[in-house]
C-alpha positions in Angstrom: 47.7 -52.9 42.8 45.0 -50.3 42.3 45.2 -47.1 44.3 42.8 -46.8 47.3 40.9 -43.5 46.9 40.4 -41.7 50.1 36.9 -40.3 50.8 38.3 -37.0 52.2 40.3 -36.4 49.0 37.3 -37.1 46.8 35.2 -34.6 48.9 38.0 -32.0 48.7 38.3 -32.2 44.9 34.6 -32.3 44.4 34.2 -29.1 46.5 36.8 -27.4 44.3 35.0 -28.4 41.1 31.7 -27.2 42.5 33.2 -23.9 43.4 34.6 -23.5 39.9 31.2 -24.6 38.4 29.3 -21.9 40.4 31.8 -19.2 39.5 31.7 -20.0 35.8 28.0 -20.2 35.4 26.3 -17.2 37.1 23.6 -16.9 34.4 22.6 -20.5 34.7 22.3 -20.0 38.5 20.2 -16.9 37.9 17.8 -18.7 35.5 17.5 -21.6 38.0 16.6 -19.3 40.8 14.0 -17.6 38.6 12.6 -21.0 37.6 12.3 -22.0 41.3 10.0 -19.1 41.8 7.4 -20.5 39.4 8.3 -24.2 38.8 8.6 -26.7 41.7 12.3 -27.6 42.0 13.2 -25.3 39.2 13.0 -27.8 36.3 10.2 -29.4 34.3 12.1 -32.8 34.3 13.2 -34.6 37.4 16.2 -36.0 35.7 17.6 -32.4 35.4 17.4 -31.6 39.1 20.7 -31.7 40.9 22.8 -29.4 43.2 23.8 -26.7 43.0 21.8 -26.1 39.8 21.7 -27.4 36.2 23.1 -25.6 33.2 20.6 -23.6 31.2 21.2 -23.8 27.5 20.6 -21.2 24.8 21.2 -23.3 21.7 22.9 -26.2 19.9 24.5 -27.1 16.6 25.5 -30.6 15.4 26.9 -32.3 18.5 27.5 -29.1 20.6 25.4 -27.2 23.0 25.9 -23.6 24.3 24.9 -22.4 27.7 23.5 -19.0 28.6 26.9 -18.3 30.1 28.4 -18.6 26.6 30.3 -21.9 27.2 30.2 -24.5 24.5 30.1 -28.2 25.4 30.5 -31.4 23.4 27.1 -32.9 23.8 27.2 -36.6 24.7 23.7 -36.6 26.3 21.9 -36.3 23.0 18.7 -35.2 24.7 18.6 -38.3 26.9 18.7 -40.6 23.8 16.0 -38.7 21.9 18.5 -36.4 20.0 19.6 -39.0 17.5 20.3 -36.4 14.8 22.3 -33.8 16.8 21.0 -30.3 16.8 19.5 -28.5 13.8 20.2 -31.2 11.2 19.8 -29.7 7.7 17.4 -32.5 6.6 15.1 -31.9 9.5 15.4 -28.2 9.2 14.2 -28.4 5.6 11.3 -30.7 6.7 10.3 -28.3 9.4 10.3 -25.4 7.0 8.0 -27.4 4.7 5.7 -28.2 7.6 5.5 -24.5 8.6 4.3 -23.6 5.1 1.5 -26.2 5.0 -0.4 -25.1 8.0 0.2 -26.1 11.6 -3.0 -27.8 12.6 -5.1 -29.2 9.8 -7.8 -30.9 11.8 -7.8 -34.2 9.9 -5.5 -36.9 8.5 -2.4 -35.7 6.6 -0.1 -37.3 4.0 3.0 -37.5 6.3 1.3 -39.6 8.9 0.8 -42.4 6.4 4.4 -42.0 5.2 5.8 -42.2 8.7 3.6 -45.1 9.6 4.6 -47.1 6.6 8.3 -46.6 7.3 8.0 -47.7 10.9 5.9 -50.7 10.2 8.4 -51.8 7.6 11.2 -51.2 10.1 10.1 -53.3 13.1 9.4 -57.0 12.6 6.7 -57.3 15.3 4.6 -54.3 14.1 1.8 -55.1 11.7 -0.2 -52.0 12.6 0.8 -48.8 14.5 -0.8 -45.9 16.2 0.8 -42.6 17.2 0.7 -40.5 20.4 2.8 -37.8 22.0 5.4 -39.5 24.2 6.9 -42.8 25.3 4.8 -42.6 28.5 1.6 -42.4 26.4 2.8 -45.2 24.1 3.3 -47.6 27.1 0.1 -46.5 28.7 -1.9 -47.3 25.6 0.0 -50.5 24.9 -0.6 -51.9 28.4 -4.3 -51.0 28.4 -5.1 -52.4 25.0 -3.2 -55.6 25.7 -5.0 -56.2 29.0 -8.3 -55.6 27.2 -7.3 -58.1 24.5 -6.6 -60.9 26.9 -9.2 -59.8 29.5 -6.8 -60.0 32.4 -5.6 -57.4 35.0 -2.0 -58.3 36.0 1.0 -56.7 34.4 4.6 -58.0 35.0 7.3 -55.3 35.0 10.8 -55.5 36.2 12.8 -54.0 39.1 14.5 -50.7 38.2 12.5 -50.6 35.0 11.3 -47.2 33.6 8.6 -46.9 31.0 7.6 -43.2 31.6 6.7 -40.8 34.3 3.7 -42.9 35.5 5.5 -46.2 35.0 8.6 -46.1 37.2 9.7 -49.2 39.1 13.1 -48.3 40.6 13.8 -47.7 44.3 12.6 -49.4 47.4 9.1 -47.7 47.5 6.4 -47.7 44.8 6.2 -44.5 42.8 3.1 -42.7 44.0 2.5 -41.4 40.5 2.3 -44.8 38.9 -0.8 -46.0 37.1 -3.0 -48.2 39.3 -2.6 -51.5 37.5 -2.1 -54.8 39.3 1.7 -54.9 39.1 3.9 -57.9 39.5 7.7 -57.3 39.6 10.1 -59.6 38.0 13.9 -59.5 38.3 15.6 -58.2 35.2 17.9 -60.6 33.5 17.3 -63.3 36.2 15.4 -66.2 34.7 14.8 -68.2 37.9 13.8 -65.3 40.1 11.4 -64.2 37.4 10.0 -67.7 36.7 9.0 -67.9 40.4 6.8 -64.8 40.0 5.0 -65.7 36.8 1.5 -66.9 37.2 -1.1 -67.9 34.6 -3.3 -64.8 35.4 -0.7 -62.3 34.2 -2.0 -60.6 31.1 1.0 -58.5 30.0 4.8 -58.7 30.3 6.4 -55.3 29.7 10.1 -55.2 29.5 12.9 -52.9 28.2 15.3 -55.2 26.2 18.0 -52.9 27.7 17.2 -51.1 30.9 18.0 -47.5 30.2 17.5 -45.5 33.4 19.0 -48.4 35.4 22.3 -47.8 33.6 22.1 -49.1 30.0 22.0 -52.7 31.0 21.2 -55.1 28.1 19.1 -58.1 28.7 20.7 -61.4 27.6 19.2 -63.3 24.7 18.4 -66.2 27.0 16.4 -64.0 29.4 14.4 -62.2 26.7 13.8 -65.6 24.9 12.6 -66.9 28.2 10.1 -64.1 28.5 8.9 -64.8 24.9 8.3 -68.4 25.7 6.6 -67.7 29.0 4.3 -65.2 27.5 3.3 -67.7 24.8 2.8 -70.4 27.4 0.4 -68.4 29.7 -1.3 -66.5 26.9 0.1 -63.1 27.9 1.0 -60.2 25.6 4.7 -59.6 25.5 5.5 -55.9 25.0 9.1 -54.7 24.2 9.6 -51.1 25.3 12.0 -50.0 22.5 11.7 -46.3 23.1 15.4 -46.2 23.8 16.6 -49.4 22.1 15.1 -48.5 18.8 18.1 -46.2 18.3 20.6 -49.0 18.7 19.9 -51.1 15.6 17.8 -50.6 12.5 14.9 -52.8 13.6 15.6 -52.4 17.3 16.9 -55.0 19.7 14.1 -57.3 18.6 15.5 -57.6 15.1 19.1 -57.8 16.4 18.3 -60.6 18.8 15.7 -62.3 16.6 13.1 -62.3 19.4 9.7 -60.9 18.4 7.3 -59.4 21.0 3.5 -59.2 20.5 3.6 -55.4 20.8 6.3 -52.7 20.6 6.5 -49.2 21.9 8.8 -46.5 20.4 9.2 -42.8 20.7 11.8 -40.1 21.3 13.9 -39.8 18.1 11.2 -41.0 15.6 9.5 -37.6 15.8 12.6 -35.9 14.4 13.1 -33.9 17.6 9.4 -33.1 18.2 7.1 -34.8 20.7 6.3 -38.4 19.6 5.4 -41.8 20.7 3.9 -44.9 19.0 2.6 -48.3 19.9 2.0 -51.2 17.5 2.1 -54.9 17.1 0.1 -57.9 16.0 -2.8 -57.3 13.7 -5.3 -59.0 15.9 -4.4 -56.9 18.9 -4.3 -53.6 17.1 -7.5 -54.3 15.3 -9.3 -53.4 18.5 -8.9 -49.8 17.5 -10.5 -50.3 14.0 -14.3 -49.7 14.0 -14.6 -51.6 10.8 -13.2 -54.7 12.5 -14.3 -54.3 16.1 -17.6 -52.5 15.5 -19.2 -50.7 18.4 -16.7 -52.3 20.7 -13.7 -50.6 19.1 -11.3 -49.0 21.5 -11.3 -45.2 21.4 -7.9 -43.5 21.1 -7.8 -39.8 20.4 -5.3 -37.0 20.9 -5.2 -33.6 19.2 -1.5 -33.8 18.5 -1.2 -37.5 17.7 -0.7 -36.6 14.0 0.6 -33.1 14.4 2.1 -31.8 11.2 5.6 -31.1 12.7 6.2 -34.5 14.2 4.8 -36.3 11.2 6.9 -34.3 8.7 10.1 -34.2 10.7 9.7 -37.8 11.6 9.2 -39.0 8.1 12.4 -37.2 7.0 14.4 -38.2 10.0 13.7 -41.9 9.9 15.6 -42.1 6.6 18.7 -40.7 8.3 18.9 -43.8 10.5 20.0 -46.3 7.9 21.6 -49.6 8.8 25.0 -48.3 7.7 24.7 -45.1 9.8 23.6 -47.0 12.9 26.4 -49.5 12.4 28.9 -46.6 12.3 27.6 -45.2 15.6 27.6 -48.6 17.1 31.3 -49.0 16.3 32.0 -45.6 17.9 30.0 -46.7 20.9 32.1 -49.9 21.2 35.3 -47.9 21.0 34.1 -45.5 23.7 33.0 -48.2 26.1 36.3 -50.1 25.7 38.3 -46.9 26.1 36.6 -45.9 29.4 37.0 -49.4 30.8 40.7 -49.5 29.9 41.3 -46.0 31.4 39.8 -46.9 34.8 41.2 -50.4 34.9 44.7 -49.1 34.3 44.7 -47.3 37.7 41.5 -48.2 39.6 40.5 -51.7 38.6 37.0 -52.6 39.6 35.9 -49.1 40.3 33.6 -48.7 37.3 31.4 -51.1 35.5 30.8 -50.0 31.9 27.4 -51.1 30.5 25.7 -50.6 27.2 25.5 -51.8 23.6 25.7 -50.2 20.2 25.8 -46.3 20.6 25.1 -45.9 24.3 27.2 -46.4 27.5 26.4 -46.4 31.2 29.0 -46.0 34.0 28.3 -47.5 37.4 30.8 -46.8 40.1 30.6 -50.3 41.7 33.9 -50.3 43.6 32.7 -47.5 45.9 29.5 -47.8 48.0 26.9 -45.4 49.0 27.7 -41.7 49.3 31.4 -42.3 48.3 30.3 -43.9 45.0 27.9 -41.1 44.3 30.5 -38.5 45.0 33.0 -40.1 42.6 30.2 -40.0 39.9 29.6 -36.3 40.7 33.3 -35.7 40.5 33.4 -37.4 37.1 30.5 -35.3 35.9 31.7 -31.9 37.0 35.3 -32.7 35.9 34.0 -33.4 32.4 32.0 -30.2 32.4 35.1 -28.3 33.3 36.7 -29.8 30.1 33.7 -28.7 28.0 32.1 -32.2 27.8 28.4 -32.7 28.7 27.3 -36.2 29.8 24.3 -37.2 31.9 24.6 -36.4 35.5 23.5 -39.9 36.4 26.4 -41.3 34.3 25.6 -42.2 30.8 26.6 -41.3 27.2 24.4 -41.4 24.2 26.0 -40.9 20.7 24.1 -39.6 17.7 24.8 -39.5 14.0 26.7 -36.2 14.2 29.4 -37.7 16.4 32.7 -38.6 14.7 35.8 -40.5 15.9 37.5 -37.2 17.0 34.6 -36.5 19.4 35.1 -40.0 21.0 38.8 -39.4 21.1 38.3 -36.1 22.9 36.0 -37.7 25.5 38.4 -40.6 26.1 41.3 -38.2 26.5 39.4 -36.4 29.3 38.6 -39.7 30.9 42.2 -40.8 31.0 43.3 -37.5 32.4 40.6 -37.8 35.1 41.9 -41.2 36.1 45.5 -40.1 36.1 45.3 -36.7 37.8 42.0 -36.5 39.7 41.3 -40.0 41.2 
């Protein structure tokens, strides 16, 4: 019989951990206050905003980060999935040094952009041609716009709780006021019948994450994604897979793993080798809209000073080779062991409290057995307890492994989780 966790006890223990956190991190608190004087909310990324204040970091090495308070943490955030190579990987450092010696901004095409483009086109089955930009948000923005122009329609189907960038957020009960002003239609992720009822023949684009990331690392089933592929073909819409996160899971993304090809694909984060990067690509006929020799005076215009910046191109071309099939398989096996270990630890004492999501090298933890504020407080308790043990995960409850993680790092994390279940909950 699982123990019933009293709300008052959760609140008491959380208050104790918060008191310890504030006491141990005075410099982070000071930096946050300074930031609040010049930055709304004190951070430049909403995901990093939480009470009482986020840690401020001074550096990182391999799979560890160090705060300004001199405390070292095992990093299981991996820069919110973008840090696929750990910190200061020697191969990337060498590439950055080469880039710094060639000139920072050359004002024209460079050798490395061709090299990186070739590697990515060869990697993703759906991508015949590719264009670079500076972020995943930009990549999805350009993919949507170019796909709508191609089919000459206005409606875009997205999915509840989907996230495709700062101006493409579809979680919560109210629309995001910063969203781009497209004609949006919301489907229900991984629910074929609910989504089928909302598909009409005037939809021009279906945009989906094969695994919803911000929603909690929830993979779509093969059946659901195959259904979207079939429906897009039936109505003549462009199916876009947002693989900005999922491209880190398998060599050719979830599209290759599942054997389901979209018409367009967006990627980003890690393929810049730690520098700003985004890309969108797909079928040759869609991407030819950007080619003046093919589209003539009607060619789509896509510029950006930093689209082919020498640092992202050089670091990215070197970094892509680090993500071999073998290395991604290794991290996937570590991820599987981590997810199974977390589920076992909680089920042993608190069955049904946590739902562990994810695939390959990522995991999301949703405290389903506790509703509302109580569930949120258990998640906060989990987060601050792990920090007290020198382990850094996402405050919203996910873990993202990278190629510097080894079995001993997963063992350390699982040991802390078991201790949390046995002594804190």
